[in-house]
DOTORBA-499540 format. One record per residue: y, z, x of N, C-alpha, C, O in turn; residue in three letters. Coordinates in steps of 0.001 Angstrom, whole numbers, padded with zeros to 6 digits, always signed. Example, Ala and Ser with C-alpha at 12.3 -4.5 7.8 and 13.67 -1.06 7.14 Angstrom:
-005690+007800+013190-004500+007800+012300-003300+007800+013200-003319+008465+014236ALA -002250+007080+012850-001060+007140+013670+000030+007870+012900+001138+008039+013409SER 
***
This chain:
+032593+009823+036894+031744+009378+035804+031874+007872+035574+030890+007201+035263MET +033076+007351+035725+033316+005937+035482+032559+005038+036458+031996+004036+036017LEU +032512+005342+037777+031727+004487+038667+030236+004491+038333+029577+003455+038424PRO +029707+005645+037949+028289+005727+037584+028007+004901+036323+026985+004219+036247LEU +028893+004960+035350+028729+004188+034119+028753+002690+034411+027940+001928+033888THR +029721+002275+035276+029815+000853+035623+028563+000402+036368+028051-000687+036107ARG +028064+001221+037289+026852+000874+038039+025650+000747+037103+024896-000222+037189PHE +025473+001711+036219+024336+001676+035297+024436+000485+034339+023418-000124+034009LEU +025641+000150+033892+025825-000985+032988+025474-002295+033689+024736-003108+033132PHE +025979-002513+034886+025681-003763+035598+024212-003836+036005+023598-004902+035944THR +023650-002704+036418+022227-002695+036766+021369-003014+035536+020421-003794+035631TYR +021691-002427+034400+020943-002685+033167+021072-004124+032704+020109-004709+032208GLY +022274-004707+032865+022471-006101+032472+021651-007032+033356+021019-007964+032857ALA +021656-006785+034683+020861-007621+035593+019369-007443+035339+018619-008419+035304ARG +018943-006205+035164+017514-005945+034941+017052-006559+033625+015945-007092+033549ALA +017878-006494+032599+017521-007079+031309+017411-008588+031379+016495-009171+030799GLY +018334-009228+032083+018285-010688+032231+017057-011101+033028+016390-012076+032684ALA +016754-010361+034097+015561-010673+034903+014282-010432+034107+013324-011196+034223ASN +014263-009373+033300+013070-009079+032495+012852-010160+031443+011719-010570+031194ALA +013939-010620+030825+013802-011671+029808+013309-012966+030441+012455-013650+029877ALA +013842-013302+031607+013407-014528+032287+011947-014437+032702+011192-015393+032525ALA +011545-013304+033249+010141-013171+033671+009202-013135+032470+008074-013619+032556SER +009651-012567+031353+008822-012546+030144+008619-013950+029598+007518-014295+029169LEU +009662-014757+029609+009553-016126+029112+008705-016997+030033+007998-017888+029562LEU +008766-016751+031332+008007-017556+032291+006535-017177+032348+005696-018020+032666GLU +006209-015933+032049+004834-015463+032242+003873-015903+031134+002662-015880+031350SER +004360-016298+029972+003487-016717+028889+003083-015578+027962+002325-015788+027015GLY +003587-014370+028229+003272-013229+027365+003863-013446+025981+003277-013045+024975VAL +005035-014089+025935+005700-014340+024655+004811-015159+023725+004737-014887+022527LYS +004135-016165+024282+003276-017013+023454+002108-016230+022876+001714-016450+021730ASP +001556-015320+023661+000452-014488+023163+000920-013543+022072+000223-013348+021076LYS +002100-012952+022254+002642-012035+021248+002943-012786+019953+002671-012283+018863VAL +003500-013983+020073+003797-014791+018883+002509-015178+018161+002462-015147+016931VAL +001471-015539+018899+000187-015909+018277-000423-014716+017539-000949-014873+016437ALA -000356-013542+018132-000891-012345+017474-000077-012020+016225-000642-011674+015187VAL +001244-012131+016321+002097-011860+015151+001831-012850+014027+001841-012466+012857ALA +001595-014110+014354+001281-015098+013323-000047-014792+012648-000172-014912+011429GLN -001034-014397+013438-002343-014064+012875-002250-012865+011937-002805-012884+010839THR -001548-011827+012374-001382-010642+011526-000610-011009+010256-000942-010534+009170VAL +000398-011838+010387+001161-012266+009212+000315-013032+008218+000432-012821+007011GLY -000542-013925+008711-001417-014678+007800-002424-013774+007105-002740-013979+005933LEU -002930-012774+007822-003870-011833+007209-003178-011045+006104-003745-010844+005031ILE -001962-010601+006365-001218-009831+005361-000907-010700+004143-001060-010248+003008VAL -000477-011931+004365-000187-012830+003242-001453-013099+002430-001404-013135+001200VAL -002569-013286+003100-003835-013493+002396-004248-012284+001576-004734-012424+000454GLY -004054-011087+002139-004404-009869+001404-003503-009678+000194-003971-009279-000872ALA -002222-009957+000349-001293-009820-000776-001618-010850-001855-001584-010542-003046VAL -001932-012066-001433-002285-013112-002395-003525-012717-003183-003557-012865-004405THR -004537-012221-002501-005774-011835-003184-005575-010610-004070-006255-010469-005087ALA -004651-009722-003699-004448-008502-004480-003638-008722-005747-003933-008122-006780SER -002619-009575-005681-001690-009707-006789-001868-010974-007608-001188-011149-008619TYR -002746-011845-007204-002950-013094-007917-004312-013069-008597-005281-012544-008049THR -004374-013636-009784-005640-013668-010501-005775-015013-011204-004842-015479-011858LYS -006928-015622-011067-007247-016865-011762-008491-016586-012603-009581-016395-012065VAL -008323-016564-013904-009439-016292-014811-010031-017604-015300-009345-018427-015907ASN -011299-017782-015028-011995-018988-015454-012653-018709-016796-013330-017695-016962ILE -012455-019607-017750-012969-019389-019095-014121-020305-019470-014482-020391-020643GLY -014702-020989-018497-015798-021913-018803-017062-021146-019171-017434-020174-018513LEU -017710-021603-020231-018970-021012-020686-019949-022154-020920-019637-023118-021620VAL -021127-022038-020334-022181-023033-020532-023113-022515-021606-023638-021407-021501PHE -023324-023329-022656-024191-022943-023758-025244-024013-023964-024933-025199-024076THR -026503-023576-024013-027611-024477-024285-028593-023731-025187-029378-022906-024719SER -028538-024029-026470-029387-023329-027429-028954-021876-027532-027803-021586-027855GLY -029893-020950-027252-029572-019523-027278-029044-019029-025936-028569-017897-025846ASP -029116-019842-024907-028687-019453-023568-027183-019670-023414-026676-020764-023663LEU -026476-018614-023000-025044-018696-022726-024790-018126-021344-025136-016981-021055THR -024178-018941-020492-023870-018507-019133-022364-018542-018938-021718-019572-019134ILE -021821-017399-018550-020389-017305-018267-020150-017706-016813-020626-017036-015897ASP -019420-018788-016602-019171-019297-015252-018354-018292-014441-018542-018176-013230ILE -017453-017569-015095-016627-016584-014384-017480-015484-013776-017162-014985-012696ALA -018555-015096-014447-019419-014054-013883-020152-014554-012649-020423-013777-011734SER -020475-015838-012610-021104-016410-011414-020122-016393-010259-020476-016006-009145ILE -018868-016818-010521-017842-016784-009474-017603-015374-008965-017492-015159-007758PHE -017521-014397-009887-017234-013026-009466-018404-012396-008724-018199-011501-007904SER -019624-012844-008993-020761-012290-008248-020862-012907-006854-021273-012230-005911SER -020492-014190-006708-020515-014825-005392-019377-014322-004514-019596-013843-003401LEU -018189-014434-005019-016999-014018-004285-015926-013715-005315-015483-014620-006022MET -015498-012467-005416-014597-012079-006501-013283-012865-006551-012765-013121-007639PRO -012750-013241-005421-011461-013939-005410-011595-015408-005020-010660-015987-004468SER -012733-016009-005298-012941-017409-004934-011956-018357-005633-011418-019243-004967LEU -011695-018218-006933-010710-019110-007557-009305-018954-006964-008578-019938-006830PRO -008925-017732-006611-007627-017499-005988-007582-018175-004616-006573-018780-004253VAL -008661-018072-003866-008733-018692-002551-008635-020206-002655-007951-020844-001855LEU -009315-020779-003633-009251-022228-003815-007844-022682-004213-007380-023726-003756LEU -007170-021910-005053-005797-022251-005429-004848-022095-004239-003913-022883-004089MET -005076-021094-003397-004241-020923-002204-004439-022083-001237-003474-022573-000651ALA -005689-022529-001065-005942-023688-000206-005305-024952-000788-004792-025789-000045PHE -005339-025087-002100-004699-026231-002745-003190-026194-002512-002581-027218-002201LEU -002592-025021-002662-001152-024884-002434-000804-025193-000977+000188-025870-000704ALA -001611-024704-000055-001382-024996+001372-001475-026496+001635-000629-027060+002330TYR -002489-027133+001088-002662-028563+001290-001475-029355+000751-000978-030270+001408TYR -001027-028999-000446+000087-029730-001054+001393-029504-000295+002199-030425-000166LEU +001606-028307+000199+002844-028021+000913+002852-028628+002308+003854-029212+002718MET +001752-028499+003043+001746-028927+004438+001450-030414+004577+002153-031122+005297VAL +000422-030889+003899-000004-032274+004094+000728-033261+003186+000992-034395+003586HIS +001052-032840+001986+001739-033731+001049+003250-033497+001029+003983-034257+000396LYS +003725-032448+001720+005165-032145+001849+005842-031904+000497+006958-032367+000260LYS +005158-031176-000382+005747-030850-001676+006761-029723-001507+006590-028846-000660TRP +007807-029752-002310+008803-028682-002299+008297-027503-003131+007320-027619-003870SER +008986-026363-002992+008564-025180-003752+008773-025385-005246+007966-024909-006045SER +009829-026076-005641+010053-026340-007073+008945-027215-007649+008479-026980-008764ASN +008529-028213-006897+007449-029087-007361+006135-028311-007466+005340-028546-008376ARG +005913-027386-006529+004697-026559-006567+004694-025658-007804+003679-025542-008490MET +005821-025030-008081+005905-024152-009252+005655-024944-010530+004910-024498-011403ILE +006264-026099-010639+006061-026949-011809+004602-027387-011928+004043-027391-013025LEU +003987-027754-010812+002585-028176-010812+001667-027051-011296+000813-027272-012155PHE +001842-025847-010745+000962-024747-011147+001241-024278-012569+000342-023766-013236PHE +002467-024443-013039+002762-024141-014439+002034-025113-015358+001466-024710-016373LEU +002054-026395-014999+001331-027395-015796-000170-027143-015743-000850-027264-016762ILE -000699-026793-014566-002134-026477-014447-002483-025298-015344-003516-025315-016013VAL -001629-024268-015367-001895-023096-016204-001877-023447-017686-002742-022996-018437ALA -000910-024240-018113-000809-024598-019535-001983-025479-019953-002608-025234-020985ILE -002283-026500-019159-003405-027397-019491-004731-026640-019410-005609-026839-020249VAL -004880-025784-018416-006107-024997-018293-006316-024055-019462-007442-023877-019926GLY -005226-023444-019946-005343-022558-021099-005622-023351-022373-006417-022923-023210TYR -004975-024497-022522-005169-025304-023727-006584-025865-023806-007112-026038-024905ALA -007206-026149-022675-008552-026702-022664-009628-025624-022494-010810-025948-022381THR -009240-024378-022474-010151-023227-022320-010882-023213-020970-011911-022554-020826HIS -010346-023943-019985-010892-023855-018636-010405-022567-017977-011138-021934-017218ILE -009155-022183-018276-008583-020933-017780-008314-020030-018973-008027-020499-020074LEU -008411-018731-018735-008133-017753-019789-007099-016763-019293-006719-016750-018122THR -006658-015933-020231-005660-014904-019888-006344-013689-019353-005683-012710-019007VAL 
***
């Protein structure tokens, strides 16, 4: 039993090393990584749209006419404000190199100022 175990162990070690080398050389790894990144971005986008909400409180009034801006946004694209905030966060993190603490502080200030000016609602 011991010679068979030693043979299988050495054969498996050689085959595994050769398989890893051929996988890295063939370019399959790059395709798998690209697919995994795409799936990850889709999942993050779905989670962001599902659990995040931006309520717009702007109302246009002219005489007897009152138009709720939030209803226009929700009829065009229900999660458009969330998408715009996600793009803003991406831009600030990637292009402006903001830290996560600075981002949290920024969005907290946006929320407070937006609520105080009735641009955003609860």
